[in-house]
C-alpha positions, 0 to 999 in steps of 0.5 A, a space after each residue: 575514090 581511093 580504095 586504101 583508106 589513108 591520105 596525108 596532107 600538108 597545110 600552112 598556118 599563120 599561127 605559131 606551133 604553140 598556139 596551134 597546139 593550144 587550139 587543138 588541145 582546147 577542142 580535144 577531150 582526153 580519154 573515153 567517155 559516154 555521151 555527147 561532149 562539147 569538144 569535137 575531138 577526142 585524142 592526145 597531144 604529145 610535144 608537137 604530135 597529136 592523135 585525134 578522132 572526130 566525135 560525131 553522132 552520124 558516123 560509125 566508129 569503124 568509119 571514123 578517120 584516125 587523125 595523126 598530125 605533126 606541127 613544125 615551124 615554117 622555114 619559109 615564113 612566120 607561122 607553122 606547117 601542119 601535116 595531117 594523116 587520115 586513116 581508117 581505124 584498125 577495127 574497121 580494117 579487121 571487120 572488112 577482113 572478116 567479111 572478106 573471109 566469110 565471102 570466100 568461104 561462101 564462094 568455096 562452098 558454092 564451088 564445092 557443091 557445084 551450083 548450076 546457076 552461075 548467078 549464085 557466084 555473084 553473092 560473095 562478090 556483092 557481099 564484099 562490095 557492099 561491105 567495102 562501100 559501107 566502110 569507105 564511103 562514110 570514111 571519105 565523107 568523114 575525112 571531108 567533114 573533119 577537114 572542114 572543121 579543122 581548116 577554119 579552127 586552125 586557120 589552115 591554108 593549103 
């Protein structure tokens, strides 16, 4: 498992770029709305680039991948090349940074008061590890799930 939550992949599609972008647009809701949407993604498309976020009820908003994509003509065959970059939302990284800072403060207090039991020093490590696991594991599961939706929808091949 990668620790930094970002990955870039390149795919080939037999569809031309215009048709690929039309399929993305048809499955993307623009703007923010409350409640369940029929479209699986929320985002925007500008020229041959797009930014998407998969709308799922089981994934925390902090763990949802932010998907950035670029569509180009394929130079080797008919069709198009699609580059996708999945990365963690900014507020997920900020939230983890706050937990890490709190853990460091707890560690500093434990060292300052001279705790005789060294097992107490594992508390900030456990807090940080739990925060990282609760952020990264759902993120990588959501990346795999989103990839499973996009590949048949856009007829993607690796």
